[in-house]
N, CA, C and O atoms as a GROMACS GRO file, in nm:
protein
  308
    1ARG      N    1   0.083  -0.121   0.000
    1ARG     CA    2   0.000   0.000   0.000
    1ARG      C    3   0.086   0.125   0.000
    1ARG      O    4   0.078   0.209   0.090
    2HIS      N    5   0.170   0.136  -0.102
    2HIS     CA    6   0.262   0.249  -0.110
    2HIS      C    7   0.226   0.343  -0.224
    2HIS      O    8   0.307   0.428  -0.262
    3TRP      N    9   0.106   0.330  -0.278
    3TRP     CA   10   0.063   0.413  -0.389
    3TRP      C   11  -0.034   0.520  -0.341
    3TRP      O   12  -0.083   0.516  -0.228
    4GLY      N   13  -0.058   0.616  -0.427
    4GLY     CA   14  -0.153   0.721  -0.395
    4GLY      C   15  -0.199   0.790  -0.522
    4GLY      O   16  -0.159   0.752  -0.633
    5VAL      N   17  -0.283   0.890  -0.506
    5VAL     CA   18  -0.327   0.971  -0.620
    5VAL      C   19  -0.320   1.118  -0.583
    5VAL      O   20  -0.343   1.157  -0.468
    6ASN      N   21  -0.287   1.199  -0.683
    6ASN     CA   22  -0.284   1.344  -0.667
    6ASN      C   23  -0.405   1.399  -0.742
    6ASN      O   24  -0.429   1.364  -0.857
    7VAL      N   25  -0.482   1.485  -0.675
    7VAL     CA   26  -0.602   1.541  -0.738
    7VAL      C   27  -0.589   1.691  -0.763
    7VAL      O   28  -0.689   1.761  -0.780
    8GLY      N   29  -0.465   1.739  -0.765
    8GLY     CA   30  -0.445   1.878  -0.806
    8GLY      C   31  -0.346   1.955  -0.720
    8GLY      O   32  -0.308   1.912  -0.611
    9ARG      N   33  -0.306   2.071  -0.772
    9ARG     CA   34  -0.219   2.164  -0.700
    9ARG      C   35  -0.296   2.295  -0.685
    9ARG      O   36  -0.358   2.343  -0.780
   10PHE      N   37  -0.293   2.350  -0.565
   10PHE     CA   38  -0.378   2.465  -0.532
   10PHE      C   39  -0.296   2.577  -0.470
   10PHE      O   40  -0.188   2.554  -0.415
   11PRO      N   41  -0.348   2.701  -0.478
   11PRO     CA   42  -0.273   2.816  -0.428
   11PRO      C   43  -0.265   2.824  -0.275
   11PRO      O   44  -0.177   2.891  -0.221
   12SER      N   45  -0.356   2.756  -0.206
   12SER     CA   46  -0.353   2.761  -0.059
   12SER      C   47  -0.378   2.622  -0.001
   12SER      O   48  -0.436   2.535  -0.065
   13ARG      N   49  -0.331   2.603   0.124
   13ARG     CA   50  -0.356   2.478   0.196
   13ARG      C   51  -0.506   2.455   0.211
   13ARG      O   52  -0.554   2.343   0.196
   14TYR      N   53  -0.579   2.563   0.240
   14TYR     CA   54  -0.724   2.553   0.259
   14TYR      C   55  -0.792   2.498   0.134
   14TYR      O   56  -0.877   2.410   0.142
   15ALA      N   57  -0.755   2.552   0.018
   15ALA     CA   58  -0.816   2.507  -0.108
   15ALA      C   59  -0.787   2.360  -0.133
   15ALA      O   60  -0.874   2.286  -0.177
   16ALA      N   61  -0.663   2.316  -0.105
   16ALA     CA   62  -0.626   2.176  -0.124
   16ALA      C   63  -0.704   2.085  -0.030
   16ALA      O   64  -0.753   1.980  -0.070
   17GLU      N   65  -0.717   2.127   0.097
   17GLU     CA   66  -0.791   2.046   0.195
   17GLU      C   67  -0.939   2.037   0.158
   17GLU      O   68  -1.001   1.932   0.175
   18LYS      N   69  -0.994   2.146   0.107
   18LYS     CA   70  -1.134   2.148   0.066
   18LYS      C   71  -1.159   2.048  -0.046
   18LYS      O   72  -1.258   1.975  -0.044
   19VAL      N   73  -1.070   2.046  -0.145
   19VAL     CA   74  -1.084   1.952  -0.257
   19VAL      C   75  -1.068   1.808  -0.208
   19VAL      O   76  -1.140   1.720  -0.254
   20LEU      N   77  -0.974   1.784  -0.117
   20LEU     CA   78  -0.957   1.648  -0.062
   20LEU      C   79  -1.085   1.601   0.005
   20LEU      O   80  -1.128   1.488  -0.016
   21LEU      N   81  -1.144   1.686   0.086
   21LEU     CA   82  -1.266   1.649   0.158
   21LEU      C   83  -1.381   1.624   0.061
   21LEU      O   84  -1.453   1.524   0.073
   22LYS      N   85  -1.399   1.714  -0.035
   22LYS     CA   86  -1.506   1.701  -0.134
   22LYS      C   87  -1.489   1.573  -0.216
   22LYS      O   88  -1.585   1.501  -0.241
   23THR      N   89  -1.365   1.546  -0.256
   23THR     CA   90  -1.336   1.426  -0.336
   23THR      C   91  -1.357   1.300  -0.254
   23THR      O   92  -1.412   1.201  -0.304
   24ALA      N   93  -1.315   1.302  -0.128
   24ALA     CA   94  -1.332   1.185  -0.041
   24ALA      C   95  -1.479   1.152  -0.022
   24ALA      O   96  -1.518   1.035  -0.023
   25LEU      N   97  -1.562   1.254  -0.006
   25LEU     CA   98  -1.706   1.232   0.012
   25LEU      C   99  -1.770   1.180  -0.116
   25LEU      O  100  -1.859   1.095  -0.111
   26ALA      N  101  -1.725   1.230  -0.230
   26ALA     CA  102  -1.782   1.188  -0.359
   26ALA      C  103  -1.740   1.046  -0.396
   26ALA      O  104  -1.815   0.975  -0.464
   27GLU      N  105  -1.622   1.005  -0.354
   27GLU     CA  106  -1.567   0.874  -0.392
   27GLU      C  107  -1.539   0.788  -0.270
   27GLU      O  108  -1.433   0.727  -0.258
   28MET      N  109  -1.636   0.783  -0.178
   28MET     CA  110  -1.615   0.710  -0.053
   28MET      C  111  -1.575   0.564  -0.075
   28MET      O  112  -1.490   0.512  -0.004
   29SER      N  113  -1.636   0.500  -0.174
   29SER     CA  114  -1.610   0.357  -0.192
   29SER      C  115  -1.466   0.328  -0.230
   29SER      O  116  -1.408   0.230  -0.182
   30THR      N  117  -1.405   0.412  -0.314
   30THR     CA  118  -1.267   0.383  -0.355
   30THR      C  119  -1.163   0.451  -0.267
   30THR      O  120  -1.049   0.406  -0.261
   31LEU      N  121  -1.200   0.559  -0.198
   31LEU     CA  122  -1.101   0.633  -0.119
   31LEU      C  123  -1.113   0.609   0.031
   31LEU      O  124  -1.037   0.666   0.110
   32ASP      N  125  -1.208   0.524   0.072
   32ASP     CA  126  -1.225   0.496   0.214
   32ASP      C  127  -1.099   0.433   0.271
   32ASP      O  128  -1.044   0.340   0.212
   33GLY      N  129  -1.053   0.482   0.384
   33GLY     CA  130  -0.935   0.425   0.448
   33GLY      C  131  -0.803   0.482   0.399
   33GLY      O  132  -0.697   0.443   0.447
   34THR      N  133  -0.808   0.575   0.303
   34THR     CA  134  -0.684   0.636   0.256
   34THR      C  135  -0.648   0.755   0.345
   34THR      O  136  -0.731   0.806   0.420
   35LEU      N  137  -0.525   0.797   0.336
   35LEU     CA  138  -0.476   0.911   0.412
   35LEU      C  139  -0.482   1.035   0.324
   35LEU      O  140  -0.422   1.038   0.216
   36ARG      N  141  -0.554   1.138   0.370
   36ARG     CA  142  -0.557   1.265   0.298
   36ARG      C  143  -0.437   1.347   0.342
   36ARG      O  144  -0.415   1.368   0.461
   37LYS      N  145  -0.359   1.394   0.245
   37LYS     CA  146  -0.238   1.468   0.280
   37LYS      C  147  -0.216   1.585   0.185
   37LYS      O  148  -0.222   1.570   0.063
   38VAL      N  149  -0.192   1.703   0.243
   38VAL     CA  150  -0.156   1.821   0.164
   38VAL      C  151  -0.005   1.838   0.174
   38VAL      O  152   0.051   1.841   0.284
   39VAL      N  153   0.061   1.849   0.059
   39VAL     CA  154   0.207   1.863   0.055
   39VAL      C  155   0.240   2.001  -0.003
   39VAL      O  156   0.201   2.035  -0.114
   40GLN      N  157   0.315   2.080   0.075
   40GLN     CA  158   0.353   2.212   0.028
   40GLN      C  159   0.472   2.202  -0.067
   40GLN      O  160   0.573   2.139  -0.035
   41ARG      N  161   0.458   2.264  -0.183
   41ARG     CA  162   0.564   2.270  -0.284
   41ARG      C  163   0.589   2.418  -0.317
   41ARG      O  164   0.507   2.503  -0.283
   42PRO      N  165   0.701   2.448  -0.382
   42PRO     CA  166   0.725   2.589  -0.419
   42PRO      C  167   0.613   2.644  -0.509
   42PRO      O  168   0.585   2.764  -0.506
   43GLN      N  169   0.551   2.558  -0.590
   43GLN     CA  170   0.448   2.603  -0.685
   43GLN      C  171   0.307   2.602  -0.626
   43GLN      O  172   0.213   2.647  -0.692
   44GLY      N  173   0.290   2.553  -0.504
   44GLY     CA  174   0.157   2.548  -0.444
   44GLY      C  175   0.142   2.428  -0.353
   44GLY      O  176   0.240   2.370  -0.308
   45PHE      N  177   0.017   2.392  -0.326
   45PHE     CA  178  -0.014   2.284  -0.233
   45PHE      C  179  -0.074   2.166  -0.309
   45PHE      O  180  -0.178   2.180  -0.373
   46ASP      N  181  -0.010   2.050  -0.302
   46ASP     CA  182  -0.060   1.929  -0.368
   46ASP      C  183  -0.161   1.859  -0.278
   46ASP      O  184  -0.138   1.843  -0.158
   47ALA      N  185  -0.272   1.818  -0.337
   47ALA     CA  186  -0.376   1.743  -0.266
   47ALA      C  187  -0.362   1.596  -0.301
   47ALA      O  188  -0.386   1.556  -0.415
   48ASN      N  189  -0.323   1.514  -0.203
   48ASN     CA  190  -0.294   1.372  -0.227
   48ASN      C  191  -0.376   1.281  -0.137
   48ASN      O  192  -0.408   1.314  -0.023
   49PHE      N  193  -0.409   1.165  -0.192
   49PHE     CA  194  -0.462   1.053  -0.114
   49PHE      C  195  -0.353   0.947  -0.114
   49PHE      O  196  -0.305   0.910  -0.221
   50LEU      N  197  -0.312   0.898   0.002
   50LEU     CA  198  -0.202   0.802   0.012
   50LEU      C  199  -0.246   0.674   0.082
   50LEU      O  200  -0.354   0.667   0.140
   51GLY      N  201  -0.158   0.573   0.075
   51GLY     CA  202  -0.184   0.446   0.144
   51GLY      C  203  -0.272   0.352   0.064
   51GLY      O  204  -0.356   0.281   0.120
   52MET      N  205  -0.253   0.351  -0.068
   52MET     CA  206  -0.335   0.267  -0.155
   52MET      C  207  -0.248   0.161  -0.223
   52MET      O  208  -0.127   0.175  -0.233
   53SER      N  209  -0.314   0.056  -0.270
   53SER     CA  210  -0.244  -0.039  -0.357
   53SER      C  211  -0.242   0.022  -0.497
   53SER      O  212  -0.315   0.116  -0.526
   54ARG      N  213  -0.157  -0.033  -0.583
   54ARG     CA  214  -0.151   0.017  -0.722
   54ARG      C  215  -0.288   0.005  -0.788
   54ARG      O  216  -0.331   0.095  -0.860
   55GLU      N  217  -0.355  -0.108  -0.764
   55GLU     CA  218  -0.485  -0.133  -0.827
   55GLU      C  219  -0.590  -0.033  -0.779
   55GLU      O  220  -0.667   0.020  -0.859
   56SER      N  221  -0.593  -0.005  -0.647
   56SER     CA  222  -0.694   0.088  -0.597
   56SER      C  223  -0.665   0.231  -0.641
   56SER      O  224  -0.758   0.308  -0.664
   57ALA      N  225  -0.536   0.267  -0.653
   57ALA     CA  226  -0.501   0.400  -0.703
   57ALA      C  227  -0.545   0.415  -0.848
   57ALA      O  228  -0.599   0.519  -0.887
   58ASP      N  229  -0.522   0.312  -0.928
   58ASP     CA  230  -0.563   0.313  -1.068
   58ASP      C  231  -0.715   0.325  -1.080
   58ASP      O  232  -0.765   0.404  -1.160
   59LEU      N  233  -0.787   0.246  -1.002
   59LEU     CA  234  -0.933   0.250  -1.004
   59LEU      C  235  -0.984   0.387  -0.961
   59LEU      O  236  -1.074   0.443  -1.024
   60ALA      N  237  -0.927   0.441  -0.854
   60ALA     CA  238  -0.970   0.573  -0.805
   60ALA      C  239  -0.951   0.679  -0.913
   60ALA      O  240  -1.039   0.762  -0.935
   61CYS      N  241  -0.836   0.677  -0.980
   61CYS     CA  242  -0.810   0.777  -1.085
   61CYS      C  243  -0.907   0.762  -1.202
   61CYS      O  244  -0.954   0.861  -1.257
   62ARG      N  245  -0.936   0.639  -1.239
   62ARG     CA  246  -1.030   0.619  -1.350
   62ARG      C  247  -1.170   0.668  -1.312
   62ARG      O  248  -1.239   0.729  -1.393
   63ARG      N  249  -1.211   0.641  -1.188
   63ARG     CA  250  -1.343   0.686  -1.143
   63ARG      C  251  -1.349   0.838  -1.132
   63ARG      O  252  -1.449   0.900  -1.166
   64LEU      N  253  -1.239   0.898  -1.084
   64LEU     CA  254  -1.235   1.044  -1.073
   64LEU      C  255  -1.234   1.109  -1.211
   64LEU      O  256  -1.299   1.212  -1.232
   65ALA      N  257  -1.159   1.049  -1.305
   65ALA     CA  258  -1.155   1.103  -1.442
   65ALA      C  259  -1.294   1.102  -1.504
   65ALA      O  260  -1.330   1.192  -1.580
   66ALA      N  261  -1.374   0.999  -1.472
   66ALA     CA  262  -1.510   0.991  -1.522
   66ALA      C  263  -1.596   1.105  -1.469
   66ALA      O  264  -1.697   1.141  -1.529
   67ARG      N  265  -1.556   1.163  -1.356
   67ARG     CA  266  -1.626   1.279  -1.298
   67ARG      C  267  -1.558   1.411  -1.336
   67ARG      O  268  -1.587   1.515  -1.278
   68ASN      N  269  -1.467   1.405  -1.432
   68ASN     CA  270  -1.391   1.523  -1.476
   68ASN      C  271  -1.303   1.582  -1.366
   68ASN      O  272  -1.283   1.704  -1.360
   69VAL      N  273  -1.252   1.496  -1.279
   69VAL     CA  274  -1.155   1.539  -1.178
   69VAL      C  275  -1.018   1.498  -1.229
   69VAL      O  276  -0.994   1.380  -1.256
   70SER      N  277  -0.927   1.594  -1.242
   70SER     CA  278  -0.792   1.558  -1.289
   70SER      C  279  -0.722   1.480  -1.178
   70SER      O  280  -0.736   1.511  -1.060
   71CYS      N  281  -0.647   1.379  -1.219
   71CYS     CA  282  -0.591   1.287  -1.122
   71CYS      C  283  -0.472   1.217  -1.183
   71CYS      O  284  -0.475   1.180  -1.301
   72PHE      N  285  -0.366   1.198  -1.105
   72PHE     CA  286  -0.260   1.109  -1.150
   72PHE      C  287  -0.208   1.026  -1.034
   72PHE      O  288  -0.213   1.068  -0.919
   73MET      N  289  -0.159   0.908  -1.068
   73MET     CA  290  -0.111   0.815  -0.966
   73MET      C  291   0.027   0.857  -0.916
   73MET      O  292   0.108   0.911  -0.990
   74ILE      N  293   0.050   0.830  -0.788
   74ILE     CA  294   0.181   0.854  -0.726
   74ILE      C  295   0.235   0.718  -0.687
   74ILE      O  296   0.174   0.646  -0.607
   75GLY      N  297   0.349   0.681  -0.743
   75GLY     CA  298   0.409   0.552  -0.713
   75GLY      C  299   0.491   0.555  -0.586
   75GLY      O  300   0.511   0.662  -0.528
   76PRO      N  301   0.538   0.438  -0.543
   76PRO     CA  302   0.623   0.432  -0.423
   76PRO      C  303   0.749   0.515  -0.445
   76PRO      O  304   0.811   0.508  -0.551
   77SER      N  305   0.788   0.592  -0.344
   77SER     CA  306   0.906   0.678  -0.362
   77SER      C  307   1.034   0.605  -0.327
   77SER      O  308   1.143   0.662  -0.337
   0.00000   0.00000   0.00000
């Protein structure tokens, strides 16, 4: 369970946390039990869900893409 998904980069921590919460509620079945994490970068705040298997990260991204939510998988570092 070393995979995750990124659902965007935002100008503030608040905006990133808001999107994480909204996304978690909309996709409870695939994101239940994941860790919501905001990562500060020089370009902004990344909104990530972590602690997933590769398969669940792939499924989550496909389901989010179907809702027009931009998403990419984060592999083990």
